[in-house]
Residue, then its C-alpha position, 0 to 999 in steps of 0.5 A: m500500500r505504501v509503495r502505491l501511495d508513493q507513486a505519482l498519480t496517473r491519468e487513470d487515477l483521475e478519471r471519474g468512477g461510476e459513483y453518483a456523488p461527483y456528478i451530483v455535486n457537479a450538478l448542485m454547483g450549477r455546472e451540468l444537470y444530472k439524472f440518476n435513479g435514487n431512493v427518496p422519501n415519497t413526497g408525491p412521485v408515486t401516487n399510490l404509496p404512502q407519503g414518506a415511504c422510501v421509493a426508487v425513482s428517477v431524480l434530476v439534480d441541478r443548482a436548485g437541488s434534487h427533484p424526484m420525477h413523477v411516476g404516478a400510480l404503480p400497477a395495483e399488484c406492485a403497489l400492494m407488495t411495495d406497501l406491504f414491505s414498506g410497512f415492515e420497514y416502518i416497524a423495523t425503523a421504529a424498533a431501531l429508534t426505540g430499542d424494542p426487540t419485540l418490534v423486530c420480531r413482529a416485523t419479521c413475523q409479517d414477512p411472507l418468505t420468513a413466515a413460509a419458512l419458519s414457525l413463530a417460535e423459530i422466528r422469535q428464536m432467530t430474532n433472539d439469536l441475531s440480537a445476541l450476535h450483533q449486540d455490540y452494533l445495536p446499543q439502543f437495545k437494552t434487552q436482547q431477548v423477545 
């Protein structure tokens, strides 16, 4: 690593990568517009999903900021599944903010794939096992057991 740091920068070193950040900053500085697909709070781009839910839409960035593009209504079956999973994310976020492991378990119990593979008792045990395994990274959870 030290040898590489001691070498002079090449033209290739200075080329932009595929990351969005430099392009977004450039657009915010007023140089050129930039459009990308990003995750943003739903403030209206997807009309049949809850306000505030995280949605993936095209975003246009310019000097005035980022502007999520209007999508409209998703097909009913897509909206149903997206809204369902948004609910799990809401409960999991509430768990992280409150430190309540019961909310983690409740969100996990509602997940169709997990519920198809595990019983409620197994989901509870999995929640407890994962909480114990990751307790150093989850200090907001005062108790690790559900």
